[in-house]
C-alpha positions in Angstrom: 8.7 201.1 -73.5 12.1 202.1 -74.9 15.1 199.8 -75.2 17.5 202.8 -74.5 17.2 206.3 -73.2 20.2 208.4 -73.9 20.4 211.4 -71.5 22.3 214.2 -73.2 22.4 215.4 -76.8 26.0 216.5 -77.1 28.6 215.0 -79.4 28.8 211.8 -77.2 25.1 211.2 -76.9 24.5 211.8 -80.6 27.5 209.6 -81.6 26.1 206.7 -79.5 22.5 207.3 -80.8 23.7 207.1 -84.4 25.7 203.9 -83.7 22.6 202.3 -82.0 20.4 203.3 -85.0 22.3 200.6 -86.9 20.4 198.0 -84.9 16.7 197.3 -84.1 16.8 199.2 -80.9 14.0 201.6 -79.8 16.0 204.6 -78.7 15.3 208.1 -77.5 17.6 211.0 -76.8 16.5 213.3 -74.0 18.1 216.7 -73.3 17.1 219.7 -71.2 18.4 222.2 -73.7 16.7 224.0 -76.6 18.9 222.3 -79.3 21.3 219.6 -80.1 24.9 220.3 -79.0 24.0 223.1 -76.6 26.5 222.4 -73.9 30.2 221.6 -74.1 29.9 220.7 -77.8 29.0 224.2 -78.9 32.0 225.9 -77.3 35.3 224.1 -77.6 38.4 224.1 -79.7 37.0 222.0 -82.6 40.2 220.0 -82.8 40.5 216.3 -83.8 43.6 215.5 -81.7 46.3 213.2 -83.0 46.5 211.3 -79.7 50.1 211.7 -78.7 49.5 213.2 -75.2 47.0 210.7 -73.7 48.7 208.3 -71.2 49.0 204.8 -72.5 46.5 202.5 -71.0 43.8 205.2 -70.4 40.4 205.3 -72.1 41.6 208.6 -73.6 44.5 206.9 -75.3 42.4 204.0 -76.5 39.6 206.1 -78.0 41.5 209.2 -79.3 43.6 207.5 -82.0 40.8 205.1 -82.9 38.3 208.0 -83.2 40.7 210.2 -85.2 41.0 207.5 -87.8 37.3 207.3 -88.3 36.7 211.0 -89.1 37.1 211.1 -92.9 34.5 208.4 -93.5 32.1 209.6 -90.9 32.2 213.3 -92.0 31.9 212.2 -95.7 28.8 210.2 -94.9 27.2 213.0 -92.9 28.3 216.0 -95.0 30.2 217.7 -92.2 33.3 219.9 -92.7 36.5 218.3 -91.7 40.1 219.1 -92.6 43.2 217.1 -91.6 45.6 220.1 -91.3 48.1 218.7 -88.8 49.3 220.3 -85.5 52.5 221.7 -84.0 53.5 221.6 -80.3 56.1 224.4 -80.2 59.1 224.5 -77.8 61.2 227.5 -76.8 64.0 225.9 -74.8 65.8 222.7 -74.0 63.3 221.8 -71.3 60.4 222.2 -73.8 62.3 220.1 -76.4 62.8 217.3 -73.8 59.0 217.4 -73.2 58.3 217.2 -77.0 60.5 214.1 -77.3 58.6 212.5 -74.5 55.3 213.4 -76.3 56.8 211.9 -79.5 57.5 208.6 -77.8 54.1 208.6 -76.1 52.5 209.1 -79.5 54.5 206.3 -81.1 53.4 204.0 -78.2 49.8 205.1 -78.8 49.9 204.3 -82.5 49.8 207.9 -83.8 51.1 207.9 -87.4 53.9 210.0 -89.0 55.0 212.0 -86.0 58.1 214.1 -86.4 60.3 216.4 -84.4 61.1 219.6 -86.5 63.9 222.1 -86.0 63.4 225.9 -86.0 64.0 226.3 -89.7 61.5 223.6 -90.6 58.9 225.1 -88.3 59.3 228.6 -89.7 59.2 227.4 -93.3 55.8 225.9 -92.6 54.5 228.6 -90.3 56.3 231.9 -90.9 54.1 233.9 -88.5 55.3 232.0 -85.4 57.8 233.5 -83.0 61.5 233.7 -84.0 62.2 232.4 -80.5 60.9 228.9 -81.2 63.5 226.2 -81.0 61.5 223.4 -82.6 58.1 221.6 -82.7 56.4 218.2 -82.5 54.5 217.8 -85.8 51.5 215.5 -86.0 50.0 215.5 -89.5 47.0 213.4 -88.5 45.5 216.2 -86.4 42.5 218.0 -87.8 39.7 220.5 -87.4 36.0 219.9 -87.6 32.7 221.7 -87.1 31.8 220.2 -83.6 28.1 221.3 -83.4 27.6 220.5 -87.0 28.9 217.0 -86.4 26.6 216.5 -83.4 23.6 217.9 -85.3 24.4 215.6 -88.3 24.7 212.6 -86.1 21.4 213.4 -84.4 19.7 214.0 -87.8 21.0 210.8 -89.3 20.0 208.9 -86.1 16.5 210.3 -86.4 16.3 209.4 -90.0 17.1 205.8 -88.9 14.4 205.7 -86.2 15.8 207.4 -83.1 13.5 209.8 -81.3 14.7 213.2 -79.9 13.1 215.0 -77.0 14.5 218.5 -76.3 13.6 221.1 -73.7 13.0 218.2 -71.3 14.9 217.9 -68.0 15.3 214.5 -66.3 14.3 215.0 -62.7 14.0 211.5 -61.4 15.0 207.9 -62.2 13.5 204.8 -60.5 14.6 201.2 -60.9 11.9 198.5 -61.5 11.7 194.9 -62.6 11.6 195.9 -66.3 14.5 198.4 -66.1 13.9 202.1 -65.3 11.2 204.7 -65.0 12.5 208.1 -66.0 10.7 211.3 -65.2 11.4 213.7 -68.1 9.6 217.0 -68.0 5.9 216.0 -67.6 6.5 212.6 -69.1 7.2 209.2 -67.5 9.3 207.1 -69.8 9.9 203.4 -69.4 13.2 201.9 -70.6 15.3 198.8 -70.2 18.6 200.7 -70.4 20.0 204.1 -69.7 23.1 205.7 -71.1 24.1 208.8 -69.1 25.8 211.4 -71.4 24.7 214.4 -69.4 28.1 216.1 -69.5 28.5 218.7 -66.7 25.4 217.1 -64.9 26.3 213.4 -65.4 27.1 213.0 -61.7 23.6 214.4 -60.8 21.9 212.0 -63.2 23.9 209.1 -61.8 23.1 210.0 -58.2 19.3 209.9 -59.0 19.5 206.1 -58.9 23.0 205.1 -57.7 25.4 205.9 -54.9 27.7 208.7 -55.9 30.8 207.2 -57.6 32.3 210.2 -59.3 32.1 214.0 -59.1 32.2 216.3 -62.1 34.7 219.2 -61.8 33.7 221.9 -64.2 36.5 223.8 -66.0 35.8 227.0 -67.9 37.7 227.9 -71.1 37.5 231.3 -72.7 38.0 231.9 -76.5 38.4 234.7 -79.0 37.1 234.2 -82.6 38.6 236.3 -85.3 37.5 237.6 -88.7 38.2 235.6 -91.9 40.7 238.3 -92.9 43.2 236.6 -90.5 41.9 233.1 -91.0 45.2 232.0 -92.6 47.5 233.6 -90.1 48.5 230.0 -89.2 47.7 227.0 -91.3 47.9 224.3 -88.6 46.8 223.8 -85.0 49.5 225.5 -82.8 49.9 224.2 -79.3 52.3 225.4 -76.6 54.3 222.8 -74.8 52.1 221.4 -72.1 52.7 221.9 -68.4 51.0 220.5 -65.3 48.5 223.3 -65.7 47.4 222.1 -69.2 48.1 222.5 -72.9 48.3 226.3 -72.9 46.6 228.6 -75.4 46.0 227.3 -78.9 45.9 229.2 -82.2 44.2 227.5 -85.1 42.2 228.1 -88.2 38.5 226.9 -88.3 36.9 224.9 -91.0 34.9 228.0 -92.0 38.0 230.2 -92.5 38.1 232.1 -89.3 40.8 231.9 -86.7 40.3 230.8 -83.1 42.5 231.5 -80.0 42.0 229.8 -76.6 41.1 228.4 -74.2 41.9 229.5 -70.7 41.4 226.7 -68.1 39.8 227.6 -64.7 38.1 225.3 -62.2 34.7 226.8 -61.2 31.9 225.6 -59.0 29.0 226.6 -61.2 28.4 224.1 -64.1 26.5 226.9 -66.0 29.0 229.8 -65.7 29.7 230.5 -69.3 30.4 234.2 -69.0 33.7 235.6 -70.3 36.0 237.6 -68.0 38.3 240.6 -68.5 41.1 238.6 -66.9 40.6 235.5 -69.0 40.6 237.4 -72.3 43.6 239.4 -71.3 45.4 236.2 -70.5 44.6 234.8 -74.0 46.2 237.9 -75.5 49.4 237.7 -73.4 49.9 233.9 -74.0 49.2 234.2 -77.7 51.8 237.0 -78.2 54.6 234.7 -77.0 53.8 232.2 -79.8 52.4 234.5 -82.5 53.8 238.0 -81.9 52.1 241.0 -83.3 48.8 239.2 -83.9 46.1 241.6 -85.0 43.7 241.2 -82.0 41.6 244.1 -83.3 40.0 241.7 -85.8 38.1 239.8 -83.1 34.4 239.3 -83.9 33.2 237.5 -80.8 34.3 236.0 -77.5 32.8 233.1 -75.7 33.4 230.5 -73.0 32.7 226.8 -72.8 32.7 224.4 -69.9 34.4 221.0 -69.8 33.5 218.1 -67.4 36.5 216.6 -65.7 36.9 214.1 -62.8 39.8 213.7 -60.4 41.3 210.8 -62.3 41.7 212.9 -65.5 40.4 210.1 -67.7 37.0 209.3 -69.3 34.5 207.5 -67.0 32.8 204.8 -69.1 31.2 201.9 -67.3 28.0 200.1 -66.2 26.9 201.0 -62.7 27.8 198.4 -60.2 24.4 199.0 -58.5 22.1 199.3 -61.4 22.3 196.7 -64.2 21.8 198.4 -67.6 22.7 201.9 -66.4 25.8 203.0 -68.3 27.7 206.2 -67.3 29.6 207.9 -70.1 31.0 210.8 -68.1 34.0 213.2 -67.8 34.4 213.4 -71.5 36.7 216.4 -71.7 39.5 216.8 -74.2 40.0 214.8 -76.4 36.3 213.9 -76.3 35.4 215.4 -79.6 38.2 213.4 -81.3 37.2 210.2 -79.4 33.5 210.5 -80.0 33.1 208.0 -82.9 35.2 205.4 -81.1 33.2 206.0 -77.8 30.0 205.4 -79.8 31.3 202.0 -80.8 32.7 201.2 -77.3 29.4 202.0 -75.6 27.4 200.0 -78.1 29.6 197.0 -77.4 29.2 197.5 -73.7 25.4 197.6 -74.1 25.5 194.5 -76.2 27.4 192.7 -73.5 24.7 193.6 -71.0 21.7 193.0 -73.3 23.0 190.1 -75.3 23.0 191.8 -78.6 20.4 193.2 -81.0 19.4 192.5 -84.6 20.7 194.7 -87.4 18.6 197.5 -88.8 18.6 196.3 -92.4 17.2 199.7 -93.6 19.9 201.7 -91.9 21.1 204.5 -94.2 24.5 206.0 -93.1 24.3 209.0 -95.5 22.6 212.2 -94.4 20.8 214.3 -97.0 23.4 216.9 -97.9 23.0 220.5 -96.8 22.7 222.9 -99.7 25.5 225.5 -99.8 24.1 227.8 -102.4 27.2 230.0 -102.9 29.5 227.1 -103.8 27.2 225.9 -106.6 28.0 226.6 -110.3 26.0 229.3 -112.1 24.0 226.6 -113.9 23.2 224.8 -110.6 22.2 228.1 -108.9 19.8 229.0 -111.8 18.2 225.5 -111.7 17.7 225.7 -108.0 16.3 229.2 -108.0 13.8 228.1 -110.8 12.7 225.3 -108.6 12.6 227.4 -105.4 12.9 231.2 -105.7 13.9 231.5 -102.0 17.4 230.4 -102.9 17.7 233.6 -104.9 17.2 235.8 -101.7 20.3 236.3 -99.7 19.4 236.8 -96.0 22.9 236.8 -94.4 25.3 239.0 -96.3 28.4 238.3 -94.2 28.2 234.5 -94.9 26.1 234.7 -98.1 23.3 232.5 -96.8 20.0 232.3 -98.7 16.4 232.0 -97.5 16.1 228.6 -99.1 19.0 227.3 -97.1 17.4 228.6 -93.8 14.0 227.1 -94.7 15.7 223.7 -95.4 17.5 223.4 -92.1 14.3 224.4 -90.1 12.3 221.6 -91.7 14.9 218.8 -91.3 14.9 216.1 -88.7 16.3 217.8 -85.5 15.7 221.1 -87.3 16.5 224.6 -86.1 14.0 226.4 -83.8 16.0 229.5 -82.7 18.5 232.1 -83.9 21.6 230.3 -82.7 20.3 227.0 -84.0 20.2 228.6 -87.5 23.7 230.0 -86.9 25.1 226.6 -86.1 23.5 224.9 -89.0 23.7 227.4 -91.8 26.1 230.1 -90.4 23.5 232.9 -90.8 24.7 235.3 -88.1 28.2 233.8 -87.8 30.0 236.5 -89.8 31.5 239.9 -89.1 28.3 241.6 -87.9 27.2 238.6 -85.8 23.6 238.7 -86.9 23.2 242.5 -86.6 21.6 242.7 -90.1 20.1 239.3 -90.8 18.8 238.5 -87.3 15.3 240.1 -87.7 14.8 238.4 -91.1 15.9 235.1 -89.7 13.3 235.5 -86.9 10.6 236.2 -89.4 11.5 233.1 -91.3 11.6 230.9 -88.2 8.2 232.2 -87.0 6.6 231.6 -90.5 8.0 228.1 -90.9 7.3 227.0 -87.3 3.9 228.7 -87.4 4.5 230.5 -84.1 4.3 234.1 -83.0 7.6 236.0 -83.6 7.8 237.0 -79.9 8.3 233.3 -79.1 11.5 233.1 -81.1 14.5 233.1 -78.8 18.3 233.6 -79.4 19.3 230.2 -77.8 18.0 229.1 -74.5 14.3 229.3 -73.6 14.9 232.3 -71.5 17.0 234.3 -74.1 14.1 236.4 -75.4 14.5 239.0 -78.1 11.1 240.5 -78.7 8.7 241.3 -75.9 5.8 242.8 -77.8 4.5 245.8 -79.7 5.7 249.3 -78.8 2.8 250.9 -80.5 -0.2 250.0 -82.5 -1.7 251.5 -85.7 -5.2 250.3 -86.5 -4.7 251.2 -90.1 -1.7 248.9 -90.4 -1.8 245.1 -90.3 1.3 244.8 -88.2 2.6 246.8 -85.2 6.2 247.6 -84.6 8.2 245.5 -82.2 10.4 246.3 -79.2 13.8 244.6 -79.3 14.9 243.6 -75.8 18.4 242.8 -74.8 19.1 239.1 -75.1 20.0 237.2 -71.9 22.6 235.1 -73.7 26.1 236.2 -74.8 
């Protein structure tokens, strides 16, 4: 019997799980995907928003500014990359400047610190590669960038270190109410729990409807992105927004915490909550909109393109509340932008909501907020490298040349709590395969390491989802050789 089942292992589910692990609560996270953060969290803009554009009185406004302020401490505890680089919203005419002044006042009302309206000269001094047509900008120094999947993985890992269970590759197919709480059918298991927290993202309405009357409908929106090589990673030094319109915030240009540059997203409503393909029209739109803000940008330096889906509802606000029909069933749904920024505050908010329902829980006196740091071999001193190699020679073997990732680092992240089990899971945790060649050279070696460490046949190692096979079997056999050559099949994932 669990106290809490959290459905969904994205940034919101893992933030709540980590917060609950501070108390004596038997908690399990259940997710249908092959890894932590495999939905919206793995494909977004990675921005920690300042909070000036959320309408006062909304859950977005309440949690964005509060969550933003929590980022330094949280990322320091978990060893996650975070940089408070600031953001510009750029304007090109008087109408834009009027909108920027409205955003400024909204930000002041929301408690966003140190906002400023800058003129053209000030903007160009700070960001010389922006268009000469810019008239001014709203500057929010508290905005930042983070590794979104790295944060979710770290939250899950730290939660697991403090007693939370994690069950992946397991779809929730039915929920029944009973006198004790709920009976959840998850894969081939029947899990009993007193409380449910629904963080199922694009499928949150389906989970709710298993036990409650429909009270909200998720509206999937697809956003397409281009990721560029590190050679242009400093083309801009801040998050650059266009002045928002009724259609959204426009295309963003921003550096990433790992030194690349990201452009996107588009924003298109679609019916399919799993339609993550990119389109010719979407990527062309990115290029056209970017050129108006950052003219002559070197688009030939793109290394990959991808699309992510965001879960919205008609009210355009977060949906966080206990079901009126099912006591102890909490919906945490429609967490679109600025959900990543708000996640730490949402974790606290939902914990307080659960306490109000359950009457509170005792503290977990053994709670440890600090995750064991990941080893980044290439940033160590020569003395530290030599000592580490002497202790474990695998740190002396570079597997990913683009990102300078060693075998020792890959082995470490496989064998952690919530460890990596597929190629993209390695990429998200250690960046092997995230560089210019996108795994073209290191992929086979990473697969060999995964198969060895997990003690499985190499043909069972997938790129990402369970269906994204890479190897199908031997192409030929030689009885005089111990191993046979392998046929590489086209991956089903992008």
